[in-house]
C-alpha positions as CSV (number, residue, x, y, z in Angstrom):
1,M,116.3,112.2,167.0
2,Q,120.0,112.3,166.0
3,N,120.9,113.2,169.6
4,F,118.8,110.3,170.8
5,F,120.8,107.7,168.8
6,K,124.1,109.3,169.8
7,K,123.4,108.3,173.4
8,L,122.7,104.7,172.6
9,G,125.2,101.9,173.1
10,I,125.7,98.6,171.3
11,G,123.2,96.9,173.5
12,Y,120.4,98.9,171.9
13,F,121.3,97.7,168.4
14,I,121.8,94.1,169.6
15,A,118.3,94.2,171.1
16,A,116.9,95.6,167.8
17,G,118.6,92.8,165.9
18,T,117.4,90.2,168.3
19,A,113.8,91.3,168.0
20,F,114.1,91.1,164.2
21,V,115.6,87.6,164.4
22,A,112.8,86.5,166.8
23,L,110.1,87.7,164.4
24,I,111.7,85.9,161.4
25,T,112.2,82.7,163.6
26,A,108.5,82.8,164.5
27,F,107.5,83.0,160.8
28,I,109.9,80.2,159.9
29,F,108.5,78.1,162.8
30,L,104.8,78.6,161.8
31,A,105.6,77.7,158.2
32,T,107.5,74.5,159.0
33,Y,106.5,73.1,162.4
34,K,103.7,70.7,161.3
35,G,106.0,68.3,159.6
36,A,108.9,68.8,162.0
37,M,107.4,68.0,165.3
38,A,107.3,64.5,166.9
39,N,103.9,62.7,166.9
40,N,103.3,63.5,170.5
41,A,104.0,67.2,170.1
42,A,100.4,68.3,169.3
43,A,99.3,67.7,172.9
44,L,102.0,70.1,174.0
45,V,100.9,72.9,171.7
46,P,104.1,73.7,169.9
47,Q,102.5,76.8,168.4
48,T,103.2,78.6,171.6
49,I,106.9,78.9,170.5
50,A,105.9,81.3,167.8
51,I,103.4,83.1,170.1
52,F,106.1,83.8,172.7
53,L,108.6,84.9,170.0
54,I,106.1,87.4,168.6
55,A,105.3,88.6,172.1
56,G,109.0,89.1,172.8
57,F,109.3,91.0,169.5
58,I,106.4,93.4,170.5
59,V,107.9,93.9,174.0
60,E,111.3,94.6,172.5
61,L,109.9,97.2,170.1
62,A,108.3,99.0,173.1
63,V,111.6,98.9,175.0
64,L,113.4,100.3,172.0
65,V,111.1,103.3,172.1
66,V,111.8,104.0,175.7
67,P,115.3,102.4,176.3
68,Q,115.8,104.3,179.6
69,Y,113.3,101.9,181.1
70,R,115.4,98.9,180.3
71,F,113.9,96.8,183.1
72,L,111.0,96.2,180.6
73,H,113.6,94.2,178.6
74,I,113.1,91.5,181.3
75,A,109.7,90.8,179.9
76,A,111.1,90.3,176.4
77,M,113.8,87.9,177.8
78,A,111.1,86.0,179.6
79,M,109.1,85.5,176.4
80,Y,112.2,84.3,174.5
81,A,113.1,82.0,177.4
82,L,109.6,80.5,177.4
83,A,110.0,79.7,173.6
84,L,113.3,78.1,174.2
85,F,112.0,76.1,177.1
86,K,109.1,74.7,175.0
87,E,111.6,73.6,172.3
88,I,113.7,71.9,174.9
89,V,110.6,70.0,176.0
90,L,109.7,69.0,172.4
91,I,113.1,67.9,171.0
92,P,114.2,65.0,173.2
93,P,112.0,62.3,171.5
94,L,113.5,63.3,168.1
95,I,117.1,63.1,169.5
96,A,116.4,59.7,171.1
97,D,115.0,58.4,167.8
98,E,118.1,59.7,165.9
99,I,120.5,58.1,168.5
100,N,118.6,54.8,168.4
101,N,117.9,55.1,164.6
102,V,114.4,53.8,165.1
103,H,112.3,56.9,164.3
104,Y,109.2,56.0,166.2
105,Q,108.2,59.6,166.8
106,G,108.1,61.0,163.3
107,G,109.1,64.6,162.8
108,N,112.4,66.1,161.6
109,L,115.4,66.4,164.0
110,G,117.3,68.7,161.6
111,T,114.5,71.3,161.5
112,N,114.2,71.2,165.3
113,V,117.9,71.7,165.7
114,L,117.6,74.8,163.5
115,Y,114.8,76.0,165.9
116,M,117.0,75.3,168.9
117,V,120.0,77.1,167.5
118,L,118.0,80.2,166.6
119,L,116.3,80.2,170.0
120,L,119.6,79.8,171.9
121,L,121.1,82.7,169.9
122,I,118.0,84.9,170.7
123,V,118.1,84.1,174.4
124,A,121.9,84.6,174.6
125,A,121.7,87.9,172.8
126,A,118.8,89.1,175.1
127,I,120.9,88.2,178.2
128,T,123.9,90.0,176.7
129,V,121.8,93.1,176.2
130,A,120.7,93.0,179.9
131,F,124.3,93.3,180.9
132,L,125.4,95.8,178.3
133,G,122.4,98.2,178.7
134,F,121.1,100.5,176.1
135,Y,123.1,103.6,176.7
136,K,126.8,104.5,176.4
137,A,126.7,106.5,179.6
138,E,124.7,105.8,182.7
139,E,124.1,109.5,183.4
140,D,122.1,109.7,180.1
141,V,119.8,107.0,181.4
142,G,119.0,109.0,184.5
143,E,118.4,112.1,182.5
144,D,116.0,110.5,180.1
145,M,114.1,108.8,182.9
146,K,113.1,112.2,184.3
147,I,109.5,113.1,183.4
148,K,110.0,116.8,182.8
149,K,107.2,119.3,183.3
150,G,105.3,119.9,180.1
151,N,107.0,117.0,178.3
152,V,103.7,115.4,177.2
153,T,105.5,113.3,174.5
154,G,107.7,111.6,177.1
155,I,104.8,110.8,179.4
156,V,102.8,109.3,176.5
157,K,105.7,107.3,175.2
158,A,106.4,105.8,178.7
159,S,102.7,105.1,179.3
160,V,102.1,103.5,175.9
161,A,105.3,101.4,176.2
162,G,104.1,100.1,179.6
163,V,100.7,99.2,178.2
164,V,102.2,97.5,175.1
165,V,104.5,95.4,177.3
166,L,101.7,94.4,179.6
167,A,99.3,93.7,176.7
168,A,101.9,91.5,174.9
169,V,102.6,89.4,177.9
170,L,99.0,88.9,178.9
171,T,97.8,88.3,175.4
172,S,100.5,85.7,174.6
173,T,99.7,84.0,177.9
174,L,96.0,83.9,177.3
175,I,96.4,82.7,173.7
176,S,98.7,79.9,174.9
177,L,96.3,78.9,177.5
178,D,93.4,78.9,175.1
179,L,95.3,76.8,172.5
180,K,96.1,74.4,175.3
181,K,92.5,74.2,176.3
182,K,91.3,73.6,172.7
183,M,94.0,71.0,172.2
184,N,92.9,69.2,175.3
185,V,89.4,69.2,174.0
186,A,90.5,68.1,170.5
187,T,92.7,65.2,171.8
188,G,90.4,64.3,174.6
189,D,86.9,64.5,173.1
190,E,87.0,65.1,169.4
191,W,89.7,62.7,168.3
192,N,90.6,59.5,169.9
193,P,92.4,56.8,167.9
194,I,90.8,54.1,170.0
195,T,87.4,53.9,168.2
196,E,84.5,51.6,169.1
197,E,85.5,49.4,166.2
198,I,89.0,49.0,167.6
199,K,87.6,48.3,171.0
200,K,85.5,45.6,169.5
201,A,88.5,44.1,167.7
202,A,90.4,44.0,171.0
203,N,87.4,42.3,172.7
204,D,87.0,39.8,169.9
205,A,90.7,38.9,170.2
206,N,89.8,37.4,173.6
207,Y,93.5,37.5,174.7
208,T,93.3,36.7,178.4
209,Y,96.9,36.1,179.3
210,D,98.2,38.8,181.7
211,P,102.0,39.4,181.3
212,T,102.0,42.0,184.1
213,T,101.5,39.2,186.7
214,V,104.4,37.0,185.7
215,V,107.3,36.8,188.2
216,I,110.4,34.9,187.3
217,K,112.9,34.6,190.2
218,Q,116.7,34.9,189.6
219,K,118.6,31.6,190.2
220,E,121.5,31.4,192.6
221,E,123.6,30.0,189.8
222,Y,123.1,29.0,186.1
223,T,124.8,25.7,185.6
224,S,125.9,23.7,182.6
225,A,122.7,21.7,183.0
226,D,120.8,24.9,182.4
227,W,122.7,25.7,179.3
228,S,122.2,22.2,177.9
229,N,118.5,22.1,178.8
230,S,116.6,21.1,175.6
231,E,113.9,23.8,176.1
232,M,116.6,26.5,176.2
233,T,118.7,25.2,173.3
234,S,115.6,24.8,171.1
235,V,113.7,28.0,172.0
236,P,112.5,29.7,168.8
237,L,114.2,32.9,167.6
238,T,110.8,34.2,166.6
239,K,107.6,35.1,168.4
240,N,105.9,31.7,167.8
241,R,106.3,29.0,170.4
242,D,103.7,26.4,171.0
243,G,102.5,25.9,174.5
244,H,104.0,29.1,175.9
245,N,103.0,32.7,176.2
246,L,105.1,35.7,175.4
247,V,105.7,38.0,178.4
248,Y,108.1,40.6,177.0
249,Y,108.9,41.6,173.5
250,F,111.9,43.8,172.4
251,E,112.7,45.3,169.0
252,G,115.5,47.6,167.9
253,A,117.2,49.0,164.8
254,Y,120.7,50.2,164.1
255,S,122.2,52.0,161.1
256,E,125.8,52.9,160.3
257,G,127.3,54.0,157.0
258,Y,129.4,51.2,155.4
259,Q,130.4,51.8,151.8
260,G,127.6,54.3,151.6
261,D,124.9,51.9,152.8
262,Y,122.9,53.1,155.8
263,S,120.3,50.4,155.7
264,P,119.1,49.4,159.2
265,T,119.9,46.2,161.0
266,Y,117.1,44.8,163.1
267,C,117.2,42.9,166.4
268,Y,114.5,41.2,168.3
269,L,114.1,39.5,171.7
270,Y,111.2,37.2,172.9
271,L,110.9,36.5,176.7
272,W,108.7,33.5,177.5
273,D,106.6,32.6,180.5
274,D,109.0,29.8,181.6
275,G,111.9,32.2,182.1
276,I,113.6,31.4,178.7
277,F,114.2,33.9,176.0
278,G,115.4,33.7,172.4
279,G,116.1,36.3,169.6
280,T,118.4,37.7,167.1
281,S,121.0,40.5,167.2
282,G,121.9,41.2,163.6
283,K,123.3,37.8,162.4
284,D,123.8,36.5,165.9
285,N,121.3,34.1,167.5
286,V,120.8,34.6,171.2
287,R,119.2,32.2,173.7
288,G,119.2,32.3,177.5
289,Y,117.3,32.9,180.7
290,W,115.5,36.0,182.0
291,Y,114.2,37.1,185.4
292,N,112.3,40.1,186.8
293,S,112.8,39.4,190.5
294,S,116.4,39.5,191.7
295,L,117.9,37.7,194.6
296,E,118.7,41.0,196.2
297,K,115.0,41.6,196.8
298,T,113.5,38.9,199.0
299,G,110.3,40.7,199.9
300,K,106.8,39.7,198.9
301,N,104.0,42.0,197.7
302,E,100.5,42.1,199.3
303,E,99.5,38.9,197.4
304,G,102.6,37.1,198.8
305,V,104.3,37.1,195.4
306,D,108.0,37.9,194.9
307,V,108.7,41.6,194.1
308,R,109.3,42.5,190.4
309,D,112.3,44.7,190.8
310,C,114.2,44.3,187.6
311,L,114.3,42.8,184.1
312,N,117.6,41.0,183.3
313,M,118.7,38.4,180.7
314,V,121.7,36.1,181.0
315,T,123.3,33.8,178.4
316,N,126.5,31.7,178.1
317,T,127.3,33.4,174.8
318,A,130.2,35.8,174.5
319,N,129.1,39.5,174.6
320,F,125.6,38.6,175.6
321,E,126.2,37.3,179.2
322,S,124.2,40.1,180.7
323,I,121.5,42.2,179.2
324,I,119.9,44.6,181.6
325,A,116.6,46.3,180.9
326,N,115.7,49.6,182.6
327,D,112.2,51.2,183.0
328,K,111.2,54.0,180.6
329,D,108.0,56.0,180.0
330,G,105.6,55.5,177.1
331,F,104.5,52.6,175.0
332,Y,107.9,51.0,175.3
333,S,108.2,50.4,179.0
334,K,111.7,48.8,178.9
335,E,115.0,49.8,177.4
336,A,118.1,47.6,177.1
337,Y,121.6,47.9,175.6
338,M,122.7,44.9,173.7
339,F,125.8,43.8,171.7
340,L,125.5,44.0,167.9
341,D,128.3,42.6,165.7
342,M,128.1,44.7,162.6
343,G,131.1,43.0,161.2
344,K,129.0,39.9,160.5
345,V,126.4,42.1,158.8
346,W,129.0,43.7,156.6
347,G,130.9,40.4,156.1
348,Q,134.3,41.7,157.2
349,G,135.5,40.5,160.6
350,S,134.2,41.6,163.9
351,N,132.9,45.1,164.6
352,G,131.1,45.4,167.9
353,R,128.4,48.0,168.5
354,S,125.7,48.6,171.1
355,I,122.1,48.7,170.1
356,I,119.2,50.0,172.1
357,M,116.4,47.5,172.4
358,N,112.9,48.9,173.2
359,G,110.4,46.5,174.8
360,Y,107.0,46.1,176.3
361,E,104.9,43.6,178.1
362,Y,103.4,41.6,175.2
363,Y,99.9,41.8,173.9
364,P,99.0,40.9,170.3
365,E,98.1,43.5,167.7
366,V,94.4,43.8,167.0
367,A,94.2,46.8,164.7
368,I,96.0,49.7,163.0
369,F,95.1,53.3,162.3
370,I,96.6,56.4,160.7
371,D,97.8,58.8,163.4
372,N,97.1,62.3,161.9
373,Q,96.3,63.8,165.3
374,G,92.8,64.3,164.2
375,E,93.8,66.7,161.4
376,E,91.4,66.9,158.5
377,L,93.3,67.1,155.2
378,E,91.8,69.5,152.7
379,A,93.4,68.5,149.4
380,Y,93.1,70.0,146.0
381,K,92.5,67.9,142.9
382,G,95.6,67.5,140.8
383,E,97.9,69.0,143.5
384,D,100.3,67.0,145.7
385,A,99.3,67.0,149.4
386,D,102.1,66.3,151.9
387,I,101.1,63.5,154.4
388,S,104.6,62.8,155.7
389,A,103.6,63.6,159.3
390,W,100.9,60.9,159.2
391,V,102.1,57.8,161.1
392,P,100.7,54.3,160.5
393,S,100.2,53.0,164.1
394,R,99.3,49.6,165.7
395,V,97.0,48.9,168.6
396,L,97.5,46.0,171.0
397,S,94.7,44.0,172.7
398,N,95.2,46.1,175.9
399,L,94.5,49.2,173.7
400,D,98.0,50.6,174.0
401,Y,99.3,51.9,170.7
402,S,102.5,53.0,169.0
403,S,103.8,53.6,165.5
404,I,104.4,50.5,163.4
405,F,108.0,49.5,163.9
406,I,109.1,49.2,160.3
407,Q,107.2,51.9,158.4
408,T,108.3,50.7,155.0
409,D,106.3,47.5,155.5
410,V,103.1,49.6,155.2
411,E,101.3,49.8,151.9
412,W,99.5,53.1,151.1
413,S,96.7,53.7,148.6
414,A,94.1,56.3,147.7
415,T,90.7,56.2,146.0
416,N,90.7,58.2,142.8
417,G,94.3,59.2,143.4
418,A,97.9,58.0,144.0
419,V,100.2,58.0,147.0
420,T,103.8,58.7,146.2
421,I,106.5,57.5,148.7
422,N,110.0,58.9,148.3
423,Y,112.7,56.9,150.1
424,V,116.0,58.2,151.5
425,D,118.6,58.0,148.7
426,N,115.9,56.2,146.6
427,N,116.6,53.1,148.8
428,K,113.6,51.6,150.5
429,N,115.8,50.0,153.1
430,R,117.0,53.4,154.2
431,G,113.5,54.5,155.2
432,I,110.9,57.0,154.1
433,S,111.8,60.6,153.2
434,D,108.4,61.9,152.5
435,I,104.9,60.8,151.4
436,S,102.4,62.7,149.3
437,V,99.0,62.1,147.7
438,N,97.5,63.4,144.5
439,F,93.8,63.0,143.7
440,T,92.2,63.0,140.3
441,E,88.6,63.5,141.5
442,T,86.9,65.9,143.9
443,G,84.6,65.1,146.8
444,K,85.1,62.7,149.7
445,Q,88.1,60.5,149.0
446,T,90.0,57.9,151.1
447,I,93.6,57.3,152.0
448,S,94.2,53.7,153.2
449,I,97.0,51.7,154.6
450,K,97.6,47.9,154.8
451,W,100.1,46.1,157.0
452,K,100.9,42.5,157.7
453,N,102.4,41.7,161.2
454,A,104.8,39.0,162.2
455,D,102.0,36.6,162.8
456,G,100.9,36.9,159.2
457,Q,97.7,38.9,160.1
458,T,96.8,41.7,157.7
459,F,95.3,44.9,159.0
460,E,93.8,47.8,157.2
461,A,92.8,51.4,158.1
462,S,91.7,54.5,156.3
463,V,91.1,58.3,156.6
464,D,88.6,60.3,154.7
465,V,89.8,63.4,152.8
466,N,87.8,66.3,151.4
467,V,89.1,67.1,147.9
468,S,88.1,70.3,146.1
469,E,89.0,72.1,142.9
470,L,92.1,74.1,142.9
471,P,91.2,77.8,143.3
472,A,91.6,79.8,140.2
473,E,94.5,82.2,140.3
474,E,93.5,85.9,140.6
475,E,94.6,88.0,137.6
């Protein structure tokens, strides 16, 4: 055994350390990922990150037993790389929310950054080992690879290592596929936030206006007469305007530390069916015109209607002359950068910033629900249960849904229990740090939310919870 280790180079010990770090990272991930992932992560089966790390650890152990067959190390590298790839897929929504300071997606960016750093270190170390090799001298590799006559131990070690590597790779792949299959069933059949009750609410709303058919053509020129037009100068800065329908609705939030205050500043835009828009950007009022069919595109669609090829806003107000919205995926189908004067918010001169506004073709809200990804909470009487990952969400009349924009506007309650909300720096304006519930009775209990939207409508939703006695500690 002593002679065995004398032959080994630094790559062998780096591989051993990498395997150990991969195993620890897998345990850390399994212990923390539920509250750290974005709301949409469940459908992507984040557990596979831990599965691939454990598979890589097992493969690396086999390689450490027979380091002369270092090509097996490629399988460990592949497992580590798959884990890193999955985290790369999962982290962008959290980064976008942090940049925009809107936190639509839930989760915890800091924890995911920790995952990312650990995975990058693991993959980098595994790649380094591939170049360094496991032996100090190449001739020792060739010597150890020889299956000498009568050397039963060597044959067994090589065979077992090969079987372990193959089993680890196949098992991790099959488990991942099975989890994905079960998740598809869970999200597709067992749990769907759009219940029959919500569908009925959408139908009862009887909202027949279709914003997807509205086409506003760009003008050749916006004249002084346009800017003095009474409809434009008096357009409301809220979503209520008699005699007109809302076509696009934008909302955004921005935070920046000023004298220790990171409270968000909110901005809103309302684009109406006559090509006029109004809104607010912090303490600035903005009014102007919008169009979604540019002069550059003169073609017609099959119905003979101008092509909708853009979404732009124009004003005669400094810093807001041109607001360009681009397409994006998800509930928010539009994204626009807009000027925000934080100096007016802080009351100290002019400090220009850019805020990202997220918008969608407007339909009214008809219901809310608690997005817990179909997870059944098993709570214990008298013990705090963390529900921070549960997201109050709104449903539009077209049955699209997203998290409620300002989560602190939501009221929480529980039957035979209490919901505790901790705010960032104990300041409600800073946002929610965590939410927990503690029940005083066992049995079927209910966690409820209540929310009033901008139209003054109040919506309620609830989730049932099974509460049992706290198990007695074993002596």
